[in-house]
C-alpha positions as CSV (number, residue, x, y, z in Angstrom):
1,M,56.9,58.9,73.3
2,N,54.8,58.9,76.4
3,F,57.5,60.8,78.2
4,L,56.8,64.0,76.3
5,T,53.0,63.9,76.8
6,Q,52.8,63.4,80.6
7,I,52.2,66.6,82.4
8,D,54.9,66.0,85.1
9,N,57.5,65.5,82.5
10,L,56.5,68.7,80.7
11,A,57.1,70.6,83.9
12,L,60.6,69.0,84.1
13,I,61.3,69.9,80.5
14,A,60.2,73.5,81.1
15,L,62.5,73.7,84.1
16,L,65.3,72.3,82.1
17,L,64.9,74.9,79.4
18,V,64.6,77.8,81.8
19,S,67.6,76.8,83.9
20,G,69.7,76.1,80.8
21,S,68.9,79.5,79.3
22,A,69.7,81.1,82.7
23,L,73.1,79.4,82.6
24,F,73.8,80.4,79.0
25,L,72.8,84.1,79.3
26,P,76.1,85.3,81.0
27,T,78.1,83.5,78.3
28,L,76.0,85.1,75.6
29,S,76.4,88.6,77.1
30,T,80.2,88.0,77.3
31,L,80.3,87.1,73.7
32,I,78.3,90.1,72.6
33,G,79.7,92.8,75.0
34,G,83.1,91.6,75.9
35,K,84.3,90.2,79.2
36,G,83.7,92.1,82.5
37,L,86.7,91.5,84.8
38,S,86.7,91.6,88.6
39,P,89.8,93.3,90.1
40,T,91.2,89.8,90.8
41,E,90.7,88.6,87.2
42,A,92.2,91.9,85.9
43,T,95.3,91.3,88.1
44,I,95.6,87.8,86.7
45,W,95.3,89.1,83.1
46,I,97.9,91.8,83.8
47,N,100.5,89.6,85.7
48,R,100.2,86.2,84.0
49,R,98.9,87.0,80.5
50,K,100.8,90.3,79.9
51,A,97.6,92.2,79.2
52,Y,97.7,95.8,78.1
53,V,96.0,98.2,80.5
54,L,94.4,101.1,78.7
55,D,93.0,103.9,81.0
56,L,90.2,105.9,79.4
57,R,90.0,108.6,82.2
58,P,91.1,112.2,81.6
59,E,94.9,112.8,81.9
60,E,94.8,114.7,85.2
61,I,92.8,112.0,86.9
62,F,95.1,109.3,85.4
63,K,98.2,111.1,86.9
64,A,96.6,111.2,90.3
65,G,96.5,107.3,90.5
66,R,96.4,104.5,87.9
67,L,96.7,100.8,87.7
68,P,100.3,99.5,87.4
69,G,101.5,99.5,83.8
70,A,98.4,101.5,82.5
71,K,98.6,103.7,79.5
72,S,96.4,106.8,79.3
73,I,94.4,107.0,76.1
74,S,91.6,109.3,75.1
75,A,88.2,107.7,75.0
76,T,87.1,110.1,72.3
77,A,90.0,109.1,70.0
78,L,90.3,105.5,71.1
79,T,91.1,104.0,67.7
80,A,93.8,106.6,66.8
81,A,95.3,106.2,70.3
82,I,95.5,102.5,70.1
83,E,97.0,102.6,66.5
84,K,99.6,105.0,67.8
85,L,100.7,102.6,70.5
86,K,101.2,99.8,68.0
87,L,100.0,97.0,70.4
88,D,100.2,93.3,69.6
89,R,96.7,92.2,68.7
90,K,97.4,88.7,70.2
91,N,97.7,90.1,73.8
92,P,94.7,90.7,75.9
93,V,93.5,94.2,76.7
94,V,92.0,95.5,79.9
95,L,90.0,98.7,79.6
96,V,89.7,100.9,82.7
97,C,87.7,104.0,83.6
98,E,86.5,105.4,86.8
99,T,83.3,103.3,87.3
100,G,83.4,100.7,84.5
101,A,80.6,102.2,82.4
102,Q,82.8,104.0,79.8
103,S,85.2,101.1,79.4
104,R,82.3,98.6,78.9
105,K,81.1,100.7,76.0
106,A,84.5,100.8,74.4
107,V,85.0,97.0,74.4
108,A,83.3,96.6,71.0
109,E,85.4,99.3,69.4
110,V,88.6,97.7,70.6
111,Q,87.4,94.3,69.4
112,K,86.8,95.8,65.9
113,L,90.5,96.7,65.8
114,G,91.4,93.0,65.8
115,F,92.1,92.4,69.5
116,V,91.0,88.8,70.3
117,E,90.5,89.3,74.1
118,V,89.2,92.5,75.5
119,G,88.0,93.0,79.0
120,S,86.5,95.8,81.0
121,L,87.3,96.3,84.7
122,D,83.9,96.0,86.4
123,G,83.5,98.9,88.7
124,G,86.5,100.6,87.3
125,V,89.2,102.2,89.4
126,Q,86.7,102.5,92.3
127,A,86.4,98.7,92.4
128,W,90.2,98.4,92.2
129,K,90.5,100.7,95.2
130,D,87.7,98.9,97.1
131,A,89.7,95.7,96.6
132,A,92.7,97.4,98.3
133,L,94.8,97.0,95.2
134,P,97.7,99.4,94.7
135,L,97.6,102.5,92.4
136,V,100.7,104.0,90.9
137,K,101.2,107.8,91.0
């Protein structure tokens, strides 16, 4: 019991609690807000895990250049567009927009539709281009 009352040990306990919470916060934010994916992680999800790629950008921007296999859906009618596509809820979903902000907001809505794994491309199509990954026209 002397361990908890010594001042040096209290500092170590405080350090343990602070570092433990710092390690847990990214996991907590992922659980709450969905997974943010780097372009490399998104590529792995698409190629190895057969993830659906849903592009939330306007149709004319989508046609100018999109991720391979991406389907254009309206961000304003997201639920209806996904229901129309009849996607398998067991497969992962990668949401894409121009900068990542809009797709990050849409993650919770897609999760409510019953998809188990939903990720947002961090940095959007801009990050995809910066990583020198191909766009399909």
